[in-house]
C-alpha positions in Angstrom: -8.9 -35.7 10.6 -9.0 -34.8 14.5 -10.3 -31.2 14.7 -11.1 -29.4 17.8 -12.6 -26.1 17.3 -11.9 -23.4 20.4 -13.5 -19.5 20.4 -10.8 -17.0 20.7 -11.3 -15.3 23.4 -8.2 -13.9 25.1 -5.4 -12.1 23.9 -3.3 -14.7 23.1 -5.7 -17.0 21.2 -6.4 -13.3 19.0 -2.1 -13.4 18.0 -2.9 -17.2 16.9 -5.5 -16.1 15.4 -4.3 -12.8 13.0 -1.1 -14.8 12.7 -2.3 -18.0 10.8 -2.5 -17.0 7.3 1.0 -15.1 7.7 2.4 -18.4 8.9 0.2 -20.8 6.4 1.2 -18.4 3.4 4.8 -17.5 4.2 6.4 -19.5 1.5 4.4 -17.9 -1.0 5.7 -15.6 -3.2 2.1 -13.7 -4.2 0.6 -13.6 0.0 1.2 -9.9 1.2 0.9 -10.4 5.2 -1.5 -8.2 6.7 -0.4 -6.0 9.6 -1.0 -8.1 12.6 -1.2 -5.3 15.3 -3.7 -3.5 12.8 -5.6 -6.4 12.0 -5.9 -7.3 15.9 -7.5 -3.7 16.3 -10.1 -4.3 13.8 -10.9 -7.6 15.4 -11.2 -5.6 19.5 -13.8 -3.7 20.2 -12.9 -1.7 22.3 -10.9 -0.3 19.7 -13.1 -0.3 16.0 -16.1 1.8 16.1 -17.6 -0.8 14.1 -18.8 -2.9 16.6 -21.3 -0.5 17.2 -23.5 -1.8 14.5 -22.2 -5.1 14.3 -21.6 -8.2 16.6 -19.3 -11.2 16.0 -17.0 -14.4 17.3 -13.9 -15.8 16.5 -12.8 -19.2 16.0 -9.5 -21.3 15.7 -9.3 -25.5 14.1 -7.2 -27.1 15.9 -5.3 -30.5 14.6 -4.4 -33.3 17.1 -1.0 -32.0 17.7 -2.7 -28.7 18.5 -1.2 -27.1 15.8 -3.4 -24.2 14.1 -5.2 -25.5 10.7 -7.7 -22.7 10.2 -9.7 -19.9 11.8 -12.9 -17.6 10.8 -14.8 -14.7 11.9 -18.8 -14.6 12.1 -20.0 -11.0 11.8 -23.9 -9.7 12.5 -23.7 -6.1 11.4 -27.5 -5.2 12.2 -27.3 -2.1 10.5 -27.0 -3.0 7.5 -29.9 -6.6 7.9 -32.0 -3.5 8.6 -31.3 -2.0 5.6 -31.6 -4.6 2.8 -34.9 -6.6 5.4 -32.4 -9.7 5.7 -31.4 -12.0 8.4 -27.8 -12.6 7.3 -25.0 -13.7 9.0 -21.4 -12.9 7.3 -18.2 -15.2 7.8 -14.6 -13.9 6.7 -10.9 -13.8 8.5 -11.3 -17.3 6.6 -8.1 -19.4 6.1 -7.5 -22.9 6.3 -5.2 -25.6 5.5 -6.2 -27.8 2.7 -8.5 -30.2 4.2 -12.6 -30.8 4.6 -12.5 -32.0 7.7 -11.1 -28.5 8.4 -13.4 -25.9 6.5 -16.4 -28.0 7.4 -16.1 -27.8 11.1 -15.1 -23.8 10.9 -18.2 -23.3 8.5 -20.2 -25.4 10.9 -19.9 -23.5 13.6 -20.4 -20.1 11.8 -23.9 -21.7 10.3 -25.1 -22.6 14.5 -23.4 -19.2 15.7 -26.4 -17.9 13.1 -28.6 -20.0 13.5 -28.6 -19.0 17.2 -28.7 -15.3 16.2 -32.3 -16.1 14.3 -30.3 -15.5 11.0 -31.5 -17.5 8.0 -28.7 -16.6 5.6 -24.8 -17.0 5.7 -22.7 -14.3 3.4 -19.0 -14.1 2.8 -16.2 -13.7 3.0 -17.0 -10.1 4.2 -16.1 -7.9 7.2 -17.4 -5.4 9.6 -17.9 -3.1 6.7 -17.4 -2.2 2.8 -13.6 -1.2 3.5 -12.4 -4.8 5.0 -11.2 -7.3 2.6 -14.3 -9.2 0.8 -14.3 -12.0 -1.4 -12.4 -15.8 -2.1 -9.5 -15.1 -4.9 -11.4 -17.9 -7.8 -8.7 -16.0 -10.6 -5.3 -14.4 -10.3 -3.5 -16.6 -8.3 0.0 -15.9 -9.8 -0.6 -11.7 -9.3 0.5 -10.2 -6.5 -2.5 -8.9 -4.6 -2.8 -5.2 -3.2 -2.5 -4.0 0.3 -6.4 -3.8 0.6 -6.8 -7.3 -1.6 -6.2 -10.7 0.1 -4.9 -14.0 -1.5 -6.0 -17.4 -0.7 -5.1 -20.9 -2.2 -7.2 -21.8 -5.2 -8.7 -24.5 -2.8 -11.0 -22.4 -0.9 -13.5 -22.1 -3.7 -14.1 -25.5 -3.9 -14.6 -26.1 -0.4 -17.1 -23.2 0.2 -19.1 -24.9 -3.1 -18.8 -28.6 -1.3 -20.8 -27.3 1.7 -23.2 -25.5 -0.4 -22.1 -22.3 -0.9 -22.7 -20.9 -4.0 -21.6 -17.1 -5.8 -23.7 -13.8 -4.9 -21.2 -11.4 -6.9 -17.8 -10.5 -7.7 -15.1 -8.6 -7.4 -13.0 -7.4 -9.8 -9.7 -6.0 -9.8 -7.6 -4.3 -13.3 -4.2 -3.7 -13.7 -3.8 -0.7 -16.1 -0.6 0.3 -18.0 0.1 4.1 -17.9 0.8 5.5 -21.5 3.7 7.6 -21.6 1.1 10.5 -22.4 -2.0 10.4 -20.4 -4.5 11.0 -23.4 -5.6 14.7 -23.2 -9.5 13.8 -23.2 -9.9 13.0 -19.5 -8.5 16.7 -19.3 -10.7 18.2 -21.9 -13.7 16.5 -20.4 -13.2 17.5 -17.0 -13.0 20.8 -17.9 -16.4 20.2 -19.7 -18.4 18.8 -16.7 -16.7 21.8 -14.4 -18.0 24.3 -16.3 -21.6 22.7 -16.9 -22.3 21.8 -13.6 -20.2 24.7 -11.8 -17.6 22.1 -10.1 -14.3 22.7 -9.2 -11.3 20.6 -7.6 -10.5 22.0 -3.9 -6.7 23.3 -3.6 -5.0 20.6 -1.7 -0.9 21.8 -1.5 -0.2 20.2 2.3 -2.0 17.6 4.3 -3.6 20.3 6.6 -5.4 21.3 3.5 -7.7 18.4 3.8 -9.2 19.2 7.1 -12.2 21.2 6.2 -13.4 18.5 3.6 -12.9 15.4 5.7 -17.1 15.1 7.6 -18.1 16.3 3.6 -16.1 13.6 2.7 -18.4 10.9 4.5 -21.2 12.6 3.9 -20.1 12.0 0.4 -19.6 8.4 0.9 -22.4 7.6 2.6 -24.9 8.8 -0.1 -22.8 7.5 -3.0 -22.4 4.3 -1.0 -26.2 3.5 0.4 -26.9 1.2 -2.5 -23.9 -0.6 -2.9 -23.5 -4.3 -1.9 -22.8 -4.9 2.1 -23.2 -1.3 2.7 -24.6 0.3 5.9 -23.7 4.0 6.8 -20.9 4.7 8.7 -21.4 6.1 11.9 -19.1 9.4 13.2 -16.9 6.6 15.2 -15.9 4.6 11.6 -15.6 7.9 9.9 -12.9 8.3 12.8 -11.7 4.9 12.2 -11.6 5.3 8.3 -9.6 8.8 8.9 -7.2 7.3 10.8 -7.0 4.1 8.5 -6.5 6.2 5.1 -6.3 9.8 5.5 -3.1 9.6 7.4 -1.0 8.7 4.7 -2.5 10.8 2.2 -0.7 12.3 -0.7 -2.4 15.7 -2.2 -1.2 14.6 -5.4 -3.9 11.3 -5.4 -6.8 12.8 -3.4 -9.3 14.7 -5.3 -12.2 16.7 -3.9 -15.0 17.8 -6.0 -16.7 21.0 -4.5 -19.8 22.6 -5.8 -20.7 26.3 -5.5 -21.9 26.0 -1.7 -18.2 24.7 -1.3 -20.0 21.3 -0.3 -18.3 18.0 -1.3 -20.0 16.5 -4.1 -17.3 13.7 -4.7 -13.8 12.6 -4.3 -11.6 10.0 -4.9 -8.3 8.4 -3.1 -5.4 6.7 -4.5 -2.2 5.5 -2.8 1.3 4.5 -4.0 1.3 0.6 -3.8 1.8 -0.8 -0.3 1.8 -4.1 -1.4 5.9 -5.4 -2.0 6.7 -3.0 1.8 4.1 -5.0 3.3 5.7 -8.2 2.3 9.1 -6.8 3.6 7.6 -6.0 6.8 6.1 -10.0 7.5 3.3 -8.4 9.5 5.1 -6.0 11.5 5.6 -2.3 11.6 8.6 -2.9 13.5 11.6 -3.0 13.5 12.2 -2.0 10.1 8.4 -2.7 8.7 7.5 1.0 8.9 10.7 1.8 6.8 9.9 -0.1 3.9 6.2 1.1 4.0 7.3 5.0 4.3 10.0 4.4 1.8 7.0 2.9 -0.8 4.8 6.0 -0.2 7.5 8.2 -1.6 9.1 6.1 -4.0 6.9 3.9 -6.7 5.9 3.1 -9.9 2.5 1.4 -9.0 -0.8 3.3 -7.9 -3.6 1.9 -5.7 -6.8 3.4 -6.5 -8.9 3.0 -3.3 -12.3 4.8 -2.8 -13.9 6.9 -5.7 -17.2 8.2 -4.5 -19.8 10.8 -6.5 -23.0 12.7 -4.8 -26.1 10.9 -6.5 -27.4 14.4 -7.9 -23.8 14.3 -9.9 -23.5 10.4 -10.8 -23.3 9.2 -14.6 -22.3 13.2 -15.8 -18.7 12.6 -15.8 -17.7 13.7 -12.5 -15.3 10.9 -12.2 -13.3 12.4 -15.6 -12.1 15.3 -13.3 -11.1 13.3 -10.4 -8.7 10.9 -12.7 -7.6 13.9 -14.2 -6.3 15.5 -10.4 -4.6 11.5 -10.7 -3.4 11.9 -14.2 -1.5 14.8 -12.8 -0.1 12.9 -9.7 0.8 10.2 -11.9 2.5 12.3 -14.7 4.5 14.1 -11.9 5.4 11.0 -9.6 6.1 8.7 -13.2 3.9 6.0 -12.1 3.6 3.3 -14.5 1.1 1.0 -13.4 -2.3 1.3 -11.6 -3.7 -1.0 -9.9 -8.0 -0.8 -9.3 -8.8 -2.7 -5.8 -11.4 -4.9 -5.5 -14.8 -3.4 -7.4 -17.8 -4.7 -8.0 -17.8 -6.8 -11.7 -21.1 -4.1 -13.0 -19.4 -0.9 -12.2 -19.0 0.8 -15.4 -18.5 4.3 -13.8 -15.2 3.4 -13.0 -14.3 0.7 -15.8 -14.8 3.6 -18.2 -11.7 5.4 -17.3 -9.6 2.9 -18.7 -11.1 2.1 -22.1 -7.7 4.5 -23.5 -5.4 2.7 -21.3 -3.9 -0.9 -22.0 -6.1 -2.8 -19.4 -7.0 -6.4 -18.2 -8.6 -7.7 -15.3 -6.2 -9.9 -13.5 -7.7 -10.6 -10.3 -11.1 -12.0 -9.3 -12.7 -12.8 -6.3 -15.6 -13.7 -5.0 -18.4 -13.7 -2.0 -20.6 -16.6 -1.7 -24.3 -17.2 0.1 -26.2 -20.4 1.4 -29.5 -20.3 3.1 -29.4 -22.1 6.3 
C-alpha cells in the first residue's frame, strides 16, 4: 500500500488528527468518541502545561487517494526520563486501519524521531502524563469503555508485536456489581482506621467546600504516585489543568478527602458518574447538544467510574482505602448506583483491588503498554 506520512503542523491538520478515530470507529457500538475540542487542547502547547516538561510531534498517514488511514504522536517527557534515568520516547494517540504498511510507517517515523532526539527506547501507548489514556486494549473488545479509557480494534496488538514491541506493563479494569446492601465492614474498618491514626473526612457539603484542600490534594498526589509507572511530578501548571479537567465537575458525594490532626490532606479519592453513553451521544462535540447529554449523565446515572485514589506514603497499607470507599458507599447508596467501573489501574495494584473482594466483581478489560529498544 502506498503510504504518505505528513507531520501535523496546522490547525487543520490537528483537526484531522483528532477526528480520525471518531471516523474510524463511527459504526462500532463499543467505541466512545473523545470530545474533539478537549483533545485538541491537550495536544496544543499553549493550552497544556504538560509541555513545560514534555515535547513532541504528531503525524498523519494518508493513502494514495489522500484519505487519512492512521495517526500517531511521539512524546518525550524529560522530567520522567530524569526520574527513571532512561532515554524513553513515548508514542500515543495511535490509531490505524488494519494494514501493516500503515502501522509500520507510523512507528518508523516515531523511531526515527526518537533516535534523532537521542532516545533508545520507544514505549507506549501513553500520553504526556499518567492521566492521559494509556495502553492498547488486548481484552474486552465487547465491553463498553469508560470515558477515560480508550477503545481500539483487536488487530493493534498483532501489528505492534510484528514490529518488535513487547509487553512492558498491563492495566486492568474491573466491573463491580453493587449489592442491595453494602457490607458494613467498610464502615467499621473506616471507623477503626480513623480512630487509630487520628484521621477524619473533610466535610464537603457543596462544591466550594473543596477549594481549601485543592493544593493539598495535588501535594498528596505527587507523593503517592511518585513510584507509579509513567508518573512524573506535577508542576503548578499541570495541577491547574487537572483541576479544570476533573474537579470542575466533581460531585461532593464522590469526593473523599482524608485529613490528619493538622488539617493536612493525607489521602483522597475521586469518582464520577459514567459519561461513556453521554459521550457516545455527543459524537465528539459539546455542541449543539453534547453538553446536555453530559450534564444529564452527571445527574442521573446507575454507573460510577472510579478515577483516582491517592494516599500519603506514611499512611499506605494502613486501611485508609476503607475510609475513602466508605465515603463513596454513602453516595452510592444515596444515588442508587448499581455498577462501579474502575478506570485503568496497574495489574499489581492490590491495595485498590482488595476493596472489591466482598463484591461480585470481574476483570473485563485489559490494556497493555509496549516497549522496544531501538
